[in-house]
N, C-alpha and C positions, 0 to 999 in steps of 0.2 A: 505493500500499499503507499501510495505518494502522498504527501501531504504539501504543497506547494500554494504558493502566493503569488500570483502577477500582479504587481501592484501598476504597471502599465499598460495593463488590459481593464483596470476598473473603470476608467474615463466615466467616474460616476462626476456630477454637477451638485456642488455646495447647494443644498436646500432643497435636492431633489427629493424625490420618495425613498423611504428604507431599502435597503436590499434583503431580498427573500432567499433563503437558501431553495436550490432545485437540485433534483437529482436527475441525471441523465443516464439511461441506458444506450451502451454501444455495441453493436456486432458487424460482422463482416464475413463472408465466407467464398469470395472472389478475389481472386488475383493473390496479392501477399496479404493476408487479412491483418497480420499481425502488424505490419507497420502501416496498414491504413487505417487500425485504431490509434495509435500511438500519433501517427498524425493528424487524428481528428481530433484527439485530446488537445493536442498545441493548436490546434485552429479556434476549437471551442474557447480557449484561454484568451484568445485576440478579439471575440466578438465584443460588441461596443457594451457597457454598462454591467460587462459580466466579468466575472473574477474567478478563477479556477482555485477551488479549496482544497479539494482530495480527489485522487485517483485510485481504485482498487486495483487489485492485481489483476492480471490477464488472464480467462480461462477459457478451457476449450470444450465444445460439448456439442453433441449430434443435434440436427434439425429436429425441431417437433412441430408436427404438422406442416413440415416444408421439404422442397427438394435440394438437392445439392450437398456438398462437403463440409465437415465440420465447421463450426463457428467459434470464432474467437471472439470474445464480449469482456466487458468492463462496465462500471459505473462511476461516475465521477459525479462530485458535488458541486456545485457553483453558488456565488452568492452576484444576484442580479437585481438589477433596477428598471430591467425589462418586465414590459406583462408577460403573462403564461404565451397568450396569442404571439405576441411579436418575438417570443425565444422560439417557439415553434417554428413559425416563418423563418428565423434563422437558420435553425438545424434543418429545414427541409433543403433551404438553399445549399446547406454543406453537404447534404447527400447528394445533389444534383452535381455539384462541384467535383464530386467524387465518383459521377459516373451512374450514381443509382437511376435505375429504372424500374418499372412497376408495369411489367409485361402482363401478371398475374397476382393473386394474391396468394402469398407466403413463397414468392418467387425468391431464388437466390438472389444476395445482395451482395454489393460492392461495399455499402455502408448503410446501416441502421442505425438512427439516431432517436430516442423516445423518450419523451419527458414522462419521467415516471412521479414525481413529487415535484410540487410546488408551494414550497410553504406547509401550512396546515389546510390549503384550500382544497374545495371540491370543485370540480369542475366538467361540466357535462353541457359539449356544445357540438355540432356537426363536425366541427373540425378535430375536437380535443376533447379526451376525457382524461382528467387527471383525478385521483391515482388511476396510473395504468391499469387496465381492467384486468390483466391475466398476470400481474407482475408477482402475485402471490403464488402462482402454481407454476412458476418458472426458475428452476434450480440457477440457470445462468443470469438472472436478474437478483434473487432474492440473496445468494450467497455472498458477489461482491457489494452487495448494497449492506447486507449485514457486517461484512468486514469494514465498510467505512462507519457504520454506527450499528454495535450491537443491540443496542435499545430504541432503536429508530420504531416511530409510531405511524401507523398508515390511517390516515384520515378514513373515519368509515368503516375500516376495519379491523383496528387493533392493533398491537404491537408486531411488529414484523417476525420476531422470533418465534411466534407461535404456529407461525406456517411451514417451518423448517421440516417438521417431519412426515408433511404431506408430500415434499418433493425430494425425500431420502432417496430413492429409487433411481432417481434419474444419475444419469452418468455424466459428472463433470468434472475436469481435470486441470489444477493451477497450471498455468503457462510461466509464467515470470509475475 
């Protein structure tokens, strides 16, 4: 787990709204997935009004309900003054910059960035659902998240660690 603070990337304006803590899931299974995840973490750190706070280890897992090679996954924590929808838009732009295409549901991915948590907010719009609806069912999300904060609370669901037994059978391996 890496904890770092990118002060140059914070870009907050004096008197602006208070930064919220957000968690972002990263995944890739096309090309050099490990390099892509590491580069994507650095790119997220450069987003306006956003500061990288922590990064989990990288993990490898088989696709769930999807095609293709094994995925490389991680979770990062950021502090941001962006709105959830503005952050989502930035993440989608990063996905496109890394060549993300969406030919069909659960297609293999050059990069997948999911907004998992946004402060203690519950958001349900056409574009965005937070907390991410399947985050408690996926070892590749839950384990890196718990690595960053073993006592994290998921709004509307409870403590994240209570979901660990349900994902225990999913095969996941720590990469770095």
